[in-house]
C-alpha positions in Angstrom: 106.2 247.6 129.5 108.1 246.6 132.7 109.2 243.2 133.6 106.4 240.8 134.1 103.7 242.7 132.5 101.9 241.5 129.4 99.4 243.5 127.3 95.6 243.0 128.2 94.7 240.9 125.1 97.7 238.5 125.4 96.9 235.0 127.0 100.1 232.7 127.0 103.1 231.9 125.1 103.4 228.3 124.8 105.5 226.0 122.3 106.3 229.0 120.3 102.8 230.0 119.6 101.4 233.2 121.2 97.7 233.1 121.6 95.4 236.3 121.8 92.0 236.5 123.3 88.9 236.1 121.3 87.1 239.2 122.8 90.2 241.4 121.4 90.1 240.7 117.6 92.6 241.9 115.4 91.1 244.3 113.3 92.0 244.2 109.3 92.3 246.4 106.3 89.4 244.6 104.7 87.1 245.4 107.4 87.3 241.9 109.0 88.6 240.6 112.0 90.3 237.8 113.4 89.3 236.3 117.0 91.5 234.0 118.8 94.7 235.1 116.6 97.6 232.7 117.0 101.0 233.5 115.9 103.8 230.9 115.5 107.3 232.2 116.2 110.9 231.0 116.8 113.5 232.9 118.8 117.4 232.6 118.7 119.8 234.2 121.3 118.8 236.1 124.4 117.2 239.3 125.0 119.3 241.7 127.2 118.5 243.4 130.3 118.0 246.6 128.7 115.7 244.8 126.0 117.6 246.7 123.3 118.9 244.0 121.0 115.6 242.4 119.4 115.8 241.9 115.7 112.7 240.8 113.8 113.4 238.8 110.8 110.3 238.9 108.3 109.9 236.0 105.7 109.3 235.8 102.1 106.3 234.4 100.6 106.8 230.8 100.8 109.0 230.9 104.0 108.3 230.6 107.7 109.4 231.1 111.2 112.2 228.5 110.8 114.7 231.0 109.7 117.8 229.4 111.7 116.4 226.1 112.8 115.9 222.8 111.2 112.7 222.7 109.5 110.0 220.0 111.3 108.8 218.9 107.8 111.5 218.9 105.6 114.4 218.3 107.8 116.3 220.8 106.2 118.4 223.6 107.6 116.5 227.0 108.3 115.9 229.4 105.1 118.4 232.0 106.5 120.9 229.8 108.6 123.6 231.7 106.5 122.6 235.0 108.0 121.3 234.4 111.3 123.4 232.5 114.1 126.2 232.7 116.2 129.0 234.6 114.4 126.6 235.4 111.4 125.7 238.6 110.1 122.7 238.5 112.5 124.8 237.2 115.4 122.6 235.6 117.9 125.5 235.6 120.4 124.7 239.6 120.4 121.1 239.8 119.4 117.7 238.3 120.5 116.3 237.3 117.1 112.5 236.7 116.4 110.8 235.3 113.3 107.3 234.8 113.1 105.0 233.0 110.6 102.8 235.6 108.7 99.2 236.0 109.2 97.5 234.1 106.6 100.4 231.5 106.8 100.1 227.6 107.2 102.9 227.1 109.9 101.1 227.8 112.9 100.0 231.3 112.7 96.3 231.7 111.9 95.4 231.3 108.4 92.8 229.8 106.0 93.7 226.2 107.3 93.1 227.4 110.9 90.1 226.5 113.0 87.4 229.4 113.0 86.4 229.4 116.8 83.0 230.8 115.7 82.3 227.4 113.5 84.6 224.7 114.8 85.6 224.1 111.3 88.4 225.3 109.0 88.1 228.9 107.6 88.8 227.9 104.1 87.6 231.0 101.9 85.8 232.5 104.9 89.1 233.5 106.0 88.9 237.4 105.7 91.3 239.1 103.0 94.6 240.3 104.6 97.1 242.9 103.7 100.9 243.5 104.5 100.0 245.9 107.1 97.6 243.2 108.7 100.9 241.0 108.8 102.8 243.6 110.5 100.0 244.5 113.1 100.0 240.8 113.9 103.8 241.0 114.5 103.4 244.1 116.7 101.1 242.3 119.0 103.6 239.5 119.2 106.4 242.2 120.0 104.1 243.4 122.9 103.5 239.8 124.2 107.3 239.4 124.4 108.1 242.7 126.1 110.0 244.3 123.2 108.8 248.0 123.1 111.5 248.9 120.3 113.1 246.6 117.9 116.9 247.0 117.2 116.2 246.1 113.8 113.7 244.8 111.6 115.1 242.8 108.6 113.5 241.1 105.6 113.9 240.3 101.9 111.3 240.2 99.3 107.7 240.1 100.9 109.8 240.4 104.0 111.3 243.7 102.7 107.8 244.7 102.1 107.1 244.1 105.7 109.9 246.2 107.0 108.7 249.1 104.8 105.5 248.8 106.2 106.8 248.5 110.0 108.7 252.0 109.0 105.4 253.5 107.9 103.2 252.2 110.8 105.5 252.1 113.6 108.6 254.0 113.2 108.7 254.9 117.1 109.4 251.0 117.7 112.3 250.9 115.2 116.2 251.8 115.5 117.1 250.4 112.3 115.3 248.6 109.3 117.1 246.6 106.4 115.0 246.2 103.1 116.2 243.7 100.8 115.2 242.8 97.2 111.8 244.6 97.5 109.6 247.4 96.2 107.3 249.9 97.4 104.4 248.3 95.6 103.5 245.3 93.5 104.0 245.7 89.6 101.4 244.6 87.1 103.9 242.1 85.8 104.0 240.5 89.4 100.3 240.6 89.9 99.9 238.8 86.5 102.2 236.1 87.7 100.4 235.6 90.9 97.1 235.5 89.0 98.5 232.4 86.9 99.2 230.6 89.9 96.0 231.3 91.5 94.1 230.1 88.6 96.1 226.9 88.6 95.0 226.1 92.2 91.4 227.1 91.6 91.4 224.9 88.4 92.4 222.0 90.3 89.1 219.7 90.8 90.4 218.8 94.3 90.5 222.6 95.2 86.6 222.2 95.8 86.0 226.2 96.1 88.5 226.1 98.8 86.8 223.5 100.9 89.1 220.8 100.2 90.3 220.4 103.9 86.9 219.4 105.0 86.3 217.1 101.9 89.8 215.3 102.7 91.4 216.0 99.3 94.2 218.5 98.6 94.7 220.5 95.2 98.3 219.4 95.0 98.5 219.5 91.1 97.2 223.1 90.9 99.6 224.4 93.6 102.6 222.6 92.2 102.0 224.5 89.0 101.7 227.7 90.8 104.8 227.0 92.4 106.7 226.3 89.1 105.6 229.5 87.6 106.6 231.6 90.6 110.0 229.7 91.0 111.0 231.0 87.5 110.7 234.6 88.6 112.9 234.0 91.6 115.9 233.1 89.2 117.5 234.8 86.5 118.1 234.0 82.9 121.9 233.7 83.2 121.3 231.6 86.5 119.2 229.3 84.5 121.4 229.0 81.6 124.5 228.4 84.0 122.8 225.7 86.0 120.8 223.9 83.2 121.4 225.3 80.0 119.8 222.9 77.3 121.0 219.9 79.1 119.0 216.7 78.9 117.8 214.7 81.7 118.7 211.4 80.1 120.4 210.1 76.9 118.3 211.1 73.8 114.7 212.8 73.8 111.6 211.0 74.9 109.5 212.5 71.9 106.7 213.0 74.3 106.1 215.2 77.6 108.2 213.9 79.8 110.9 216.0 81.5 113.6 215.7 78.8 115.3 218.8 80.0 117.0 219.3 83.4 115.3 222.7 84.0 111.8 220.8 83.4 112.8 218.3 86.1 114.1 220.9 88.3 110.8 222.9 88.3 108.7 219.8 88.7 110.7 218.8 91.8 110.4 222.5 93.2 106.5 222.2 92.8 106.4 218.8 94.2 108.5 219.5 97.5 106.5 222.6 97.9 103.1 221.1 98.3 104.4 218.9 101.3 104.6 222.0 103.2 102.4 224.7 102.1 98.6 225.1 102.0 97.0 226.2 98.7 94.5 228.7 100.3 97.5 230.3 102.1 99.1 230.6 98.9 95.8 232.3 97.3 95.8 234.8 100.1 99.4 235.7 100.6 99.8 236.5 97.0 96.7 238.5 97.1 98.1 240.4 100.1 101.2 241.1 97.9 99.4 242.3 95.0 97.3 244.7 97.3 100.5 246.2 98.4 101.3 250.0 97.5 102.6 251.9 100.4 102.3 255.2 98.7 98.6 254.8 98.0 97.8 254.7 101.5 99.7 257.9 101.8 98.2 260.2 99.4 100.0 258.9 96.6 103.6 260.1 98.0 105.8 257.4 98.9 107.9 259.9 101.0 104.9 260.6 103.2 104.9 257.0 104.3 108.3 257.5 105.8 107.9 261.1 107.0 107.9 259.9 110.8 110.7 257.7 110.3 113.5 260.2 110.3 115.3 258.8 113.2 115.4 255.2 111.9 118.5 254.0 110.1 117.8 252.3 106.9 119.8 250.0 104.5 118.2 249.2 101.4 119.8 246.3 99.2 119.0 245.1 95.4 120.5 242.7 92.9 121.5 243.5 89.6 119.9 240.4 88.0 116.6 240.8 90.1 113.7 241.1 87.3 111.1 240.6 89.9 112.0 243.4 92.2 114.5 245.4 90.0 117.0 247.8 91.3 115.0 250.9 90.0 112.3 250.1 92.5 114.9 249.9 95.6 116.0 253.2 94.4 112.5 254.8 94.4 112.8 253.6 98.3 115.7 255.3 98.8 114.8 258.3 97.2 111.6 258.4 99.3 113.6 257.9 102.5 115.9 260.7 101.4 113.0 263.0 100.7 111.4 262.3 104.1 114.6 263.3 105.6 115.6 259.5 106.9 119.1 258.1 107.0 119.2 255.7 104.2 122.4 253.6 102.7 121.9 251.9 99.4 123.8 248.8 98.1 123.3 247.5 94.7 125.2 243.9 94.7 126.3 242.6 91.3 125.1 239.0 90.9 123.7 236.6 88.3 121.6 234.7 90.9 118.5 236.6 90.4 115.9 237.5 93.1 116.7 234.6 95.3 120.1 235.8 95.8 119.4 237.0 99.4 118.8 233.4 100.2 121.9 231.9 98.7 125.6 232.0 99.5 126.3 235.7 98.5 129.3 236.9 100.3 128.9 240.8 99.5 125.5 240.9 100.8 126.6 239.2 104.0 129.6 241.3 104.3 127.7 244.6 104.0 124.7 243.3 106.2 127.2 242.7 108.9 128.8 245.9 108.5 125.6 247.9 108.6 124.2 246.0 111.7 127.4 246.1 113.6 127.6 249.9 112.9 124.0 250.4 114.2 124.7 248.2 117.1 127.5 250.2 118.4 125.6 253.4 117.7 122.5 251.7 119.8 125.0 250.4 122.4 123.8 246.8 122.3 125.9 244.8 124.6 
């Protein structure tokens, strides 16, 4: 795409929301489609003249496009501001960084809370089922709209890492490098089970109203709170919970009731309470289901290596954490073995830490140093000025 050109189905980019034409729908794996797709995004840094320095950052389940900018609702710093920014491992003095809210999200990208152009009302449960591949298709449309034909890198952790793998499978010709952190090539039965507990908590809330709560002016906050509490446990490790909280009490003495006696109980309740202020319950249902459906090998004849067969020219780096029991190291090794079998160039780093799955979001110097090294080496090979 030359300077000044835009794809035929792109309308405009305004206030960091890309809007696409109603008559050019996004086709979905489920057989459904989305007309009038909107994709909310943030950018950091500048795209160079060669358009060779673009980095797509893919976010995890509960995150959004505010990777390195203050969140407009919470006022907190971006969820990855330790990694993205001037002088950071993903250096915005060198790279043009893009982070978009995923399809099905609730921070500006089309999702269940969005208005269906066909009805003029919010989708609710009429929103079609989505997959990780659908999320990546929407991101690819955004790259077209921004004039980015080939990404220097696509980087993500957790669900973001799954998007990275899907990019490598579906659009390898558009990637120079890929970084997959704390992810897996498919969702395990245990992870599906945890998600089902969360979904049932939401749907059991009387205010869920069959997914029609927005039109009826209520919100299933209690159900979403419990869903977040259950999920948050999986993001931590037993060692981290013990180190942070142990069996410390919230106050002097026991309540002899069901108040939050222990500090860990109070912590989980707080995590659930603040989550409902920035997340939509139906989005939680749809995104967790997309994660459950993720199985990269299944769409390639059951052979994971086949998913990466066309990605031989992409440079990969795969990270795992020793205390991550949500997506444990053996699942990352499975990715690396498949990449090697496909003839792709792959590095693997297992980081020893007791911080659990969420280590990629925390101050983890080894991760930051290794990420800086890989990206710097790839940038030198790419010739990114």
